[in-house]
LUMMI-740491 format. One record per residue (C-alpha): residue number from 1; x, y, z. Coordinates in Angstrom, 3 decimals. Example, Ala and Ser with C-alpha at 12.3 -4.5 7.8 and 13.67 -1.06 7.14 Angstrom:
// residues 2
MARZA   nr        c1        c2        c3
MARZA    1    12.300    -4.500     7.800
MARZA    2    13.670    -1.060     7.140
This chain:
// residues 513
MARZA   nr        c1        c2        c3
MARZA    1   -11.735    17.060    25.897
MARZA    2   -11.028    17.389    22.344
MARZA    3   -13.262    14.588    20.366
MARZA    4   -13.447    13.028    17.261
MARZA    5   -14.704    10.146    15.390
MARZA    6   -11.177     8.236    14.641
MARZA    7    -7.883     8.916    15.960
MARZA    8    -4.675     7.749    13.883
MARZA    9    -1.316     7.630    15.475
MARZA   10     1.268     7.564    12.507
MARZA   11     1.492    10.242     9.737
MARZA   12     3.404     8.080     7.417
MARZA   13     1.969     6.308     4.036
MARZA   14    -0.725     4.415     5.672
MARZA   15    -1.258     7.111     8.377
MARZA   16    -2.199     9.479     5.648
MARZA   17    -3.899     7.188     3.707
MARZA   18    -6.463     6.340     6.579
MARZA   19    -6.922     9.739     7.452
MARZA   20    -7.848    10.659     3.269
MARZA   21   -10.181     7.291     2.654
MARZA   22   -11.683     8.210     6.395
MARZA   23   -12.711    11.699     5.474
MARZA   24   -13.865    10.844     1.563
MARZA   25   -16.036     8.604     3.573
MARZA   26   -17.085    11.872     5.799
MARZA   27   -16.031    10.096     9.119
MARZA   28   -14.208    12.688    11.325
MARZA   29   -10.369    12.388    11.848
MARZA   30    -7.534    13.522    13.278
MARZA   31    -4.070    12.410    12.899
MARZA   32    -1.332    12.800    15.237
MARZA   33     2.883    12.521    13.804
MARZA   34     5.394    12.705    16.751
MARZA   35     7.725    14.077    13.513
MARZA   36     7.500    17.921    12.289
MARZA   37     9.584    17.687     9.482
MARZA   38     8.978    15.655     6.256
MARZA   39    11.159    12.686     5.679
MARZA   40    13.452    13.601     2.447
MARZA   41    14.242     9.948     2.063
MARZA   42    12.479     8.269    -0.991
MARZA   43    11.697     4.694     1.472
MARZA   44     9.525     3.292    -1.017
MARZA   45     9.985     3.819    -4.998
MARZA   46     6.982     2.980    -6.447
MARZA   47     3.119     1.451    -5.612
MARZA   48     1.577    -1.002    -7.953
MARZA   49    -1.373    -0.704   -10.092
MARZA   50    -4.157    -1.731    -7.891
MARZA   51    -2.846     1.102    -5.276
MARZA   52    -3.209     3.775    -7.982
MARZA   53    -6.514     2.619    -8.498
MARZA   54    -7.235     3.306    -4.696
MARZA   55    -5.787     6.799    -4.939
MARZA   56    -7.598     7.554    -8.173
MARZA   57   -10.724     7.223    -6.711
MARZA   58    -9.757    10.438    -4.309
MARZA   59    -8.752    12.166    -7.394
MARZA   60    -5.089    12.253    -6.936
MARZA   61    -3.755     9.835    -9.818
MARZA   62    -2.834    12.868   -11.931
MARZA   63    -1.090    14.633    -9.158
MARZA   64     0.925    11.451    -8.263
MARZA   65     1.970    10.932   -12.468
MARZA   66     3.151    14.245   -12.340
MARZA   67     5.176    13.886    -9.378
MARZA   68     6.995    10.492   -10.446
MARZA   69    10.537    10.853   -10.376
MARZA   70    11.146     8.660   -13.666
MARZA   71     8.921     6.277   -16.059
MARZA   72     9.915     3.179   -16.387
MARZA   73     9.842     2.489   -19.557
MARZA   74     9.772    -0.614   -22.254
MARZA   75    13.709    -1.103   -21.607
MARZA   76    13.584    -0.905   -18.031
MARZA   77    15.971    -3.530   -16.528
MARZA   78    16.688    -5.224   -12.791
MARZA   79    19.927    -7.099   -13.024
MARZA   80    21.742    -9.139   -10.465
MARZA   81    25.888    -9.298   -10.900
MARZA   82    28.706    -8.527    -9.121
MARZA   83    29.320    -4.904    -9.871
MARZA   84    27.507    -2.859   -12.295
MARZA   85    30.741    -3.106   -14.521
MARZA   86    30.987    -6.809   -14.368
MARZA   87    28.506    -9.384   -16.400
MARZA   88    24.766    -9.712   -15.227
MARZA   89    24.010   -12.798   -13.602
MARZA   90    20.099   -12.533   -14.307
MARZA   91    18.593    -9.819   -16.265
MARZA   92    14.514    -9.148   -15.949
MARZA   93    12.538    -6.497   -18.174
MARZA   94    10.275    -4.019   -15.701
MARZA   95     6.636    -3.687   -16.637
MARZA   96     6.490    -0.541   -18.888
MARZA   97     4.658     2.294   -16.880
MARZA   98     1.586     1.661   -19.183
MARZA   99    -1.537     0.707   -17.746
MARZA  100    -2.655    -3.253   -18.899
MARZA  101    -6.189    -2.790   -19.923
MARZA  102    -7.138    -6.664   -19.400
MARZA  103    -6.530    -5.716   -15.788
MARZA  104    -7.398    -2.389   -15.115
MARZA  105    -7.097     1.397   -15.916
MARZA  106    -3.950     2.272   -13.722
MARZA  107    -0.075     1.777   -14.432
MARZA  108     2.771     1.274   -11.882
MARZA  109     3.347     4.603   -10.571
MARZA  110     7.522     5.214    -9.730
MARZA  111     6.746     8.217    -7.191
MARZA  112     8.801     8.181    -3.985
MARZA  113     7.389     7.616    -0.520
MARZA  114     8.042    11.817     0.247
MARZA  115     6.798    12.938    -2.607
MARZA  116     2.918    10.693    -2.382
MARZA  117     3.341    11.085     1.347
MARZA  118     2.802    15.144     0.194
MARZA  119     0.144    14.501    -2.079
MARZA  120    -1.918    12.469     0.179
MARZA  121    -1.688    14.737     3.139
MARZA  122    -2.799    17.628     0.897
MARZA  123    -5.938    15.902    -0.495
MARZA  124    -6.848    14.386     3.255
MARZA  125    -6.456    18.230     4.245
MARZA  126    -8.882    18.943     1.290
MARZA  127   -11.418    16.490     2.483
MARZA  128   -11.768    17.882     5.826
MARZA  129    -9.188    15.468     8.290
MARZA  130    -6.956    16.917    10.699
MARZA  131    -3.615    16.686    10.461
MARZA  132    -1.523    17.481    13.453
MARZA  133     2.556    16.825    12.923
MARZA  134     4.660    17.521    16.134
MARZA  135     2.103    16.191    17.854
MARZA  136     2.904    12.558    19.539
MARZA  137     0.351     9.964    21.419
MARZA  138     1.442     8.769    24.344
MARZA  139    -1.032     6.553    25.591
MARZA  140    -4.325     5.450    25.478
MARZA  141    -7.281     3.759    27.370
MARZA  142   -10.007     1.746    25.461
MARZA  143   -12.557     2.373    28.189
MARZA  144   -15.036    -0.162    26.100
MARZA  145   -17.554     2.735    24.534
MARZA  146   -14.207     4.384    23.537
MARZA  147   -10.768     5.360    23.460
MARZA  148    -9.295     8.172    25.421
MARZA  149    -5.680     9.020    24.599
MARZA  150    -2.946    11.542    25.596
MARZA  151    -1.145    13.414    23.293
MARZA  152     2.322    15.555    23.781
MARZA  153     3.471    18.308    21.285
MARZA  154     6.881    19.095    20.648
MARZA  155     6.546    22.916    22.928
MARZA  156     6.385    20.696    25.942
MARZA  157     2.394    20.691    26.231
MARZA  158     0.172    18.183    26.049
MARZA  159    -3.951    17.593    25.638
MARZA  160    -6.341    14.805    26.116
MARZA  161    -8.653    13.497    22.698
MARZA  162   -11.762    11.302    23.084
MARZA  163   -12.501     8.638    19.804
MARZA  164   -14.915     5.892    19.185
MARZA  165   -11.706     4.459    17.763
MARZA  166    -8.023     4.451    17.368
MARZA  167    -5.904     3.089    14.202
MARZA  168    -2.381     2.652    15.012
MARZA  169     0.062     3.268    11.937
MARZA  170     2.735     3.985    13.671
MARZA  171     5.557     1.888    12.044
MARZA  172     6.978    -1.544    12.599
MARZA  173     8.212    -0.487    16.012
MARZA  174     4.168     0.251    17.223
MARZA  175     4.074     2.099    20.556
MARZA  176     0.342     0.976    19.778
MARZA  177     0.979    -2.585    19.143
MARZA  178     3.684    -2.852    22.128
MARZA  179     0.507    -1.130    24.468
MARZA  180    -2.177    -3.291    23.404
MARZA  181     0.187    -6.529    24.376
MARZA  182    -0.247    -8.260    20.733
MARZA  183     2.481   -10.205    19.352
MARZA  184     3.637   -11.263    15.766
MARZA  185     5.001   -14.308    14.197
MARZA  186     7.179   -14.625    10.894
MARZA  187    11.021   -15.214    10.040
MARZA  188    11.462   -12.057    11.996
MARZA  189    14.728    -9.617    11.550
MARZA  190    16.436   -10.674     8.114
MARZA  191    18.974    -7.914     8.213
MARZA  192    20.001    -4.237     8.568
MARZA  193    21.044    -1.651     5.829
MARZA  194    22.501     1.359     5.176
MARZA  195    20.784     3.653     2.811
MARZA  196    21.555     6.582     1.191
MARZA  197    21.089     8.606    -1.580
MARZA  198    23.393    10.080    -4.386
MARZA  199    24.358    11.689    -7.391
MARZA  200    27.022    10.273    -9.700
MARZA  201    27.793     9.896   -13.425
MARZA  202    27.179     6.176   -14.128
MARZA  203    26.725     5.982   -17.339
MARZA  204    30.505     4.264   -18.312
MARZA  205    29.120     1.307   -16.379
MARZA  206    25.203     1.566   -17.613
MARZA  207    26.887     1.242   -21.194
MARZA  208    22.892     1.933   -22.554
MARZA  209    21.488     0.012   -20.170
MARZA  210    18.167     1.331   -18.457
MARZA  211    18.795    -0.028   -15.009
MARZA  212    15.990     0.600   -12.650
MARZA  213    17.024    -1.966   -10.086
MARZA  214    20.534    -3.726    -9.296
MARZA  215    20.888    -6.401    -7.055
MARZA  216    24.838    -6.577    -6.411
MARZA  217    27.707    -8.806    -4.523
MARZA  218    29.749    -5.242    -3.939
MARZA  219    30.647    -3.515    -1.641
MARZA  220    28.673    -6.544     0.391
MARZA  221    26.211    -9.163    -0.656
MARZA  222    22.823    -8.013    -0.699
MARZA  223    23.458    -4.309    -1.640
MARZA  224    20.930    -2.726    -3.901
MARZA  225    20.856     0.155    -6.518
MARZA  226    17.445     1.911    -7.429
MARZA  227    17.359     4.656    -9.675
MARZA  228    15.982     7.989    -7.646
MARZA  229    15.264    10.468   -10.531
MARZA  230    15.598    10.561   -14.559
MARZA  231    19.028    12.289   -14.420
MARZA  232    21.685    11.033   -11.930
MARZA  233    20.571    10.507    -8.670
MARZA  234    20.282     6.988    -6.873
MARZA  235    19.465     4.960    -3.587
MARZA  236    22.308     2.684    -2.626
MARZA  237    21.275     0.208    -0.117
MARZA  238    23.783    -1.848     1.936
MARZA  239    23.398    -4.435     4.611
MARZA  240    25.739    -4.709     7.953
MARZA  241    26.097    -6.657    10.241
MARZA  242    25.590    -5.576    13.895
MARZA  243    26.203    -8.941    15.643
MARZA  244    29.906    -8.449    13.956
MARZA  245    30.244    -5.129    15.768
MARZA  246    28.677    -3.327    12.808
MARZA  247    26.973     0.175    13.002
MARZA  248    25.160     2.735    11.262
MARZA  249    28.124     5.003    12.500
MARZA  250    30.288     3.340    10.301
MARZA  251    29.288     4.539     7.114
MARZA  252    30.756     8.475     7.283
MARZA  253    30.451    10.200     3.741
MARZA  254    33.878     8.896     3.297
MARZA  255    32.832     5.314     3.662
MARZA  256    29.477     5.489     1.501
MARZA  257    32.008     7.401    -1.327
MARZA  258    33.919     3.911    -1.374
MARZA  259    31.038     2.155    -1.472
MARZA  260    29.315     3.390    -4.819
MARZA  261    32.680     3.416    -6.267
MARZA  262    32.983    -0.286    -5.753
MARZA  263    29.207    -0.854    -6.489
MARZA  264    29.634     0.351    -9.987
MARZA  265    33.433    -0.830   -10.469
MARZA  266    34.245     2.540   -11.028
MARZA  267    37.373     3.564    -8.533
MARZA  268    37.400     7.100    -9.873
MARZA  269    33.865     8.153    -9.680
MARZA  270    32.637    11.738    -8.388
MARZA  271    29.936    10.696    -5.884
MARZA  272    27.617    13.075    -4.415
MARZA  273    25.696    12.133    -1.173
MARZA  274    22.252    14.205    -1.012
MARZA  275    20.581    15.084     2.859
MARZA  276    17.572    13.423     3.640
MARZA  277    16.712    15.250     7.038
MARZA  278    16.506    18.992     7.575
MARZA  279    19.935    18.835     9.993
MARZA  280    21.725    17.024     6.766
MARZA  281    21.608    13.554     7.882
MARZA  282    22.665    11.682     4.802
MARZA  283    22.642     7.958     5.771
MARZA  284    19.221     6.064     7.173
MARZA  285    19.371     3.138     8.849
MARZA  286    16.695     0.298     8.028
MARZA  287    15.667    -2.893     9.739
MARZA  288    14.697    -5.538     7.003
MARZA  289    12.366    -8.109     8.935
MARZA  290     8.997   -10.655     8.234
MARZA  291     6.683   -10.546    10.621
MARZA  292     2.865   -10.483    10.586
MARZA  293     0.937    -9.301    13.706
MARZA  294    -1.054   -12.064    15.800
MARZA  295    -4.157    -9.711    15.372
MARZA  296    -5.294    -6.752    13.867
MARZA  297    -8.023    -5.853    16.230
MARZA  298    -7.707    -5.442    19.792
MARZA  299   -11.261    -3.824    21.045
MARZA  300   -11.525    -0.345    19.320
MARZA  301    -7.776    -0.081    18.449
MARZA  302    -6.635    -1.471    14.994
MARZA  303    -3.579    -2.487    13.390
MARZA  304    -2.633    -1.042     9.399
MARZA  305     0.639    -1.164     7.458
MARZA  306     3.786    -1.964     9.007
MARZA  307     2.587    -1.593    12.812
MARZA  308     0.427    -4.780    10.959
MARZA  309     3.265    -6.304     8.991
MARZA  310     6.676    -5.905     8.080
MARZA  311     8.054    -7.488     4.937
MARZA  312    11.186    -7.124     2.864
MARZA  313    11.350    -3.865     0.276
MARZA  314    12.002    -6.613    -2.411
MARZA  315     8.465    -6.264    -5.105
MARZA  316     7.607    -2.931    -3.576
MARZA  317     4.703    -4.966    -1.838
MARZA  318     5.256    -3.185     1.525
MARZA  319     3.784     0.218     1.091
MARZA  320     1.074    -1.103    -1.039
MARZA  321    -0.177    -3.160     1.277
MARZA  322    -0.332    -0.547     3.911
MARZA  323    -2.616     1.497     1.568
MARZA  324    -4.785    -1.293     1.312
MARZA  325    -5.062    -2.116     4.898
MARZA  326    -6.354     1.790     5.080
MARZA  327    -8.458     1.472     1.947
MARZA  328   -10.136    -1.837     3.785
MARZA  329   -10.602    -0.546     7.212
MARZA  330   -11.819     3.026     5.989
MARZA  331   -15.327     1.795     4.801
MARZA  332   -15.383    -0.831     7.720
MARZA  333   -15.259     1.707    10.030
MARZA  334   -17.581     4.483     8.635
MARZA  335   -20.146     1.699     8.114
MARZA  336   -19.621     1.043    12.054
MARZA  337   -20.102     4.596    12.994
MARZA  338   -23.708     4.196    12.488
MARZA  339   -24.089     0.378    13.364
MARZA  340   -25.382    -1.129    16.207
MARZA  341   -22.560    -2.851    18.866
MARZA  342   -23.085    -6.200    17.013
MARZA  343   -23.154    -5.273    13.666
MARZA  344   -19.773    -2.600    14.047
MARZA  345   -18.105    -5.906    15.695
MARZA  346   -18.789    -8.084    13.240
MARZA  347   -17.723    -5.256    10.548
MARZA  348   -14.332    -4.665    12.431
MARZA  349   -14.119    -8.541    13.098
MARZA  350   -13.785    -8.571     9.192
MARZA  351   -10.756    -6.348     8.807
MARZA  352    -8.507    -8.784    10.614
MARZA  353   -10.385   -11.837     9.399
MARZA  354    -9.835   -10.498     5.574
MARZA  355    -6.303    -8.307     5.655
MARZA  356    -4.366   -10.615     7.900
MARZA  357    -4.189   -13.560     5.430
MARZA  358    -3.417   -11.324     2.847
MARZA  359    -0.629    -9.992     4.578
MARZA  360     1.010   -13.492     4.944
MARZA  361     0.082   -14.410     1.506
MARZA  362     1.821   -10.896    -0.022
MARZA  363     5.218   -11.757     2.865
MARZA  364     5.369   -15.099     0.731
MARZA  365     5.928   -13.033    -1.931
MARZA  366     8.060   -10.357    -0.859
MARZA  367    10.303   -13.241     0.731
MARZA  368    10.299   -15.207    -2.326
MARZA  369    11.241   -11.884    -4.249
MARZA  370    14.209   -11.772    -2.272
MARZA  371    15.198   -14.862    -3.031
MARZA  372    14.998   -14.857    -6.939
MARZA  373    16.385   -11.336    -6.776
MARZA  374    19.555   -12.088    -4.282
MARZA  375    19.969   -15.593    -4.943
MARZA  376    19.885   -15.900    -1.327
MARZA  377    18.417   -18.629     0.881
MARZA  378    15.573   -16.733     2.535
MARZA  379    14.576   -18.012     6.287
MARZA  380    11.127   -18.551     5.877
MARZA  381    10.658   -18.391     1.851
MARZA  382     7.742   -21.119     0.859
MARZA  383     8.164   -23.814    -1.344
MARZA  384     5.926   -22.219    -3.837
MARZA  385     3.823   -18.815    -3.957
MARZA  386     0.915   -17.449    -6.106
MARZA  387     2.405   -15.133    -8.834
MARZA  388     3.471   -11.593    -8.359
MARZA  389     0.317   -10.389   -10.270
MARZA  390    -2.563   -12.620    -8.729
MARZA  391    -0.805   -11.750    -5.021
MARZA  392    -1.101    -8.277    -6.417
MARZA  393    -4.616    -7.954    -7.970
MARZA  394    -6.553   -11.355    -7.296
MARZA  395    -6.216   -12.054    -3.097
MARZA  396    -9.527   -13.389    -2.152
MARZA  397   -11.423   -12.497     1.153
MARZA  398   -12.846   -15.574     2.564
MARZA  399   -11.777   -18.148     0.484
MARZA  400   -13.723   -20.721     1.619
MARZA  401   -10.903   -23.244     0.862
MARZA  402   -10.074   -21.759    -2.564
MARZA  403    -7.106   -20.551    -3.418
MARZA  404    -5.650   -17.712    -1.867
MARZA  405    -5.050   -15.903    -4.658
MARZA  406    -6.216   -16.263    -8.468
MARZA  407    -4.258   -14.794   -11.881
MARZA  408    -5.574   -11.435   -12.825
MARZA  409    -7.211   -12.349   -16.175
MARZA  410    -9.230   -15.122   -14.007
MARZA  411   -11.159   -12.293   -12.065
MARZA  412   -14.970   -13.242   -12.857
MARZA  413   -17.143   -11.237   -10.267
MARZA  414   -16.891   -14.073    -7.542
MARZA  415   -17.867   -12.848    -4.240
MARZA  416   -14.525   -11.644    -2.395
MARZA  417   -12.328   -10.961    -5.088
MARZA  418   -11.587    -7.166    -7.024
MARZA  419   -14.490    -6.411    -9.388
MARZA  420   -12.879    -6.935   -12.711
MARZA  421   -12.205    -3.729   -14.484
MARZA  422   -14.254    -3.294   -17.927
MARZA  423   -13.992    -0.249   -20.366
MARZA  424   -17.837     1.634   -20.112
MARZA  425   -18.993     5.035   -21.160
MARZA  426   -20.628     7.189   -18.681
MARZA  427   -22.174    10.779   -19.145
MARZA  428   -20.701    10.116   -22.832
MARZA  429   -16.763     9.836   -21.617
MARZA  430   -14.673     6.995   -21.180
MARZA  431   -14.650     5.186   -17.637
MARZA  432   -13.633     2.247   -16.066
MARZA  433   -16.265     0.212   -14.058
MARZA  434   -13.604     0.626   -10.935
MARZA  435   -14.842     4.308   -11.137
MARZA  436   -18.790     3.116   -10.821
MARZA  437   -17.317     2.123    -6.805
MARZA  438   -17.539     5.073    -4.488
MARZA  439   -17.393     5.718    -0.811
MARZA  440   -21.352     3.436    -0.841
MARZA  441   -22.076     0.059    -1.732
MARZA  442   -22.859    -0.144    -5.571
MARZA  443   -25.111    -2.204    -7.918
MARZA  444   -24.481    -2.978   -11.106
MARZA  445   -27.550    -4.610   -13.248
MARZA  446   -27.599    -5.667   -16.626
MARZA  447   -29.570    -4.449   -19.230
MARZA  448   -32.383    -6.696   -18.684
MARZA  449   -31.508    -6.055   -14.699
MARZA  450   -33.386    -3.174   -13.719
MARZA  451   -35.639    -5.058   -11.239
MARZA  452   -32.822    -5.376    -9.060
MARZA  453   -31.987    -1.601    -8.901
MARZA  454   -35.384    -0.873    -7.969
MARZA  455   -35.171    -3.395    -4.815
MARZA  456   -31.858    -1.767    -3.600
MARZA  457   -32.114     0.614    -0.169
MARZA  458   -31.253     4.065    -0.511
MARZA  459   -27.558     3.868     0.451
MARZA  460   -26.800     1.754    -2.502
MARZA  461   -25.617     3.251    -5.409
MARZA  462   -27.604     1.721    -9.019
MARZA  463   -26.421     1.456   -12.094
MARZA  464   -28.131    -0.287   -15.004
MARZA  465   -26.024    -0.799   -18.185
MARZA  466   -27.451     0.559   -21.216
MARZA  467   -29.234     3.157   -19.387
MARZA  468   -27.272     4.746   -16.880
MARZA  469   -23.664     4.021   -18.224
MARZA  470   -22.852     2.320   -21.241
MARZA  471   -21.473    -0.831   -22.123
MARZA  472   -19.943    -0.532   -25.785
MARZA  473   -18.020    -3.749   -25.750
MARZA  474   -20.955    -5.653   -23.906
MARZA  475   -18.765    -7.352   -22.138
MARZA  476   -19.423    -6.406   -18.458
MARZA  477   -22.126    -9.332   -17.439
MARZA  478   -19.995   -12.129   -18.951
MARZA  479   -16.931   -10.580   -16.919
MARZA  480   -18.985   -10.609   -14.000
MARZA  481   -20.487   -14.088   -14.589
MARZA  482   -23.781   -12.730   -14.748
MARZA  483   -26.639   -13.391   -17.442
MARZA  484   -28.183    -9.958   -19.181
MARZA  485   -30.783    -9.766   -16.158
MARZA  486   -28.513   -10.431   -13.822
MARZA  487   -26.994    -8.088   -11.066
MARZA  488   -23.599    -7.877    -8.910
MARZA  489   -23.559    -5.569    -5.785
MARZA  490   -19.511    -4.422    -4.932
MARZA  491   -18.295    -2.833    -1.715
MARZA  492   -16.549     0.290    -1.242
MARZA  493   -13.197    -0.651    -1.447
MARZA  494   -14.211    -2.276    -4.996
MARZA  495   -14.349    -6.216    -4.198
MARZA  496   -17.614    -8.030    -4.942
MARZA  497   -20.076    -8.609    -2.206
MARZA  498   -22.460   -10.156    -4.177
MARZA  499   -23.811   -11.702    -7.617
MARZA  500   -26.952   -12.799    -8.355
MARZA  501   -26.165   -15.848   -10.338
MARZA  502   -24.632   -16.931    -6.472
MARZA  503   -28.304   -17.372    -5.413
MARZA  504   -30.199   -15.446    -2.639
MARZA  505   -31.993   -12.038    -2.443
MARZA  506   -30.269    -8.735    -2.422
MARZA  507   -28.424    -7.988     0.909
MARZA  508   -28.515    -5.556     3.128
MARZA  509   -25.900    -3.244     3.261
MARZA  510   -23.753    -1.364     5.926
MARZA  511   -25.593     2.191     6.450
MARZA  512   -22.640     4.847     6.900
MARZA  513   -23.022     6.712     9.960
């Protein structure tokens, strides 16, 4: 029987990201994915700056930038209208693809999910992760001191794998979650869509506008048009109603071409559909839903990504939330591998305690975005929610009665929040303070706080401002709420674990096994 430390079920973006982050931490990991072929459909169209920050730590930000299908410019728009040819009912300028240096070093990445998955998979393999496509998890047993999984291969064979932990990243229908008997809560199914990629010259109705997202009422209310590339490629998503006898099979080529013409207001437009699967499939169906699993951990099995939470695509939050699940989980699994049982349990319970509230916070924002963009009444939509930027950058772990999220400009080094971004110089080159935070816990002290570094254990990476790293603007202590002789301890996921100004001694950190 084969053995690995962590077994991942599911080779989508969350599973591949988990494999890459775990391998980055030096954890032996094997990923199983039922599919043998990559899915060419773009699915997620962009990842937010916080997620790019995480990939930056893997060294793949340049590859992601190079693979972006187009760039958001200062004139990029989100509009709502009946058709592209008709008058705009709403217009929202989209954030250009440049980093906001007040918040962080990274900008949005307008990369389609299929391209992003290929980059992440290559990096995971380079780091030593074992990726097995055409291998399907068919069952597992939690023995109490490990997991034994059964696997079926595409040629009809099979084998068993023993692992310390299993991560279910196997999508919104998650067989892993179902086998655990874990339920979910939330508004549930909101609708179904038929989605396809096409090429057409829409310039006659764009009229010089740089429209990247359009919420339209033709051919049906709830239709969404997304820019696919810098040329004439687009993605169209059209709702259909199974309860009225409608189905994905209704969307043959003739209907899809007619839908594009109706959406655009161009009755004679030339339209070409682009195949999405090796077998030539052009139209794929998706359920739009909103739900969060009742728990993200059951014994030695953990859930991440769509297996743990599903949200509408409005706001491009779903894929990024799954990647952030994977990043939080990876450092915890690495630390749990070398920890006593009680400490390991506390580490992994912390994953559920932190990520499940964030899933609910993010779901509320996705429902709000769906309402704002479509004008529809959305079941379960909260009356008020944190701002989009606060949800992306400012969510808090262990709020202790405080707000669930704070505005990015208000991040001040408080424990439980993402460490603020400060421009620094390391070995003569400009870096972000976020670049200091690697696989281990990191202690950064003020220029008069070297004594804190001397007290740190061997498993803590230390930087003394003015000695190990330069702070040209002299703003790092103030941005982190520290005096010149203070110190801040940052977790491997870039969240503040402790500050000297909050009292107490420098805490012990988990040792990665």
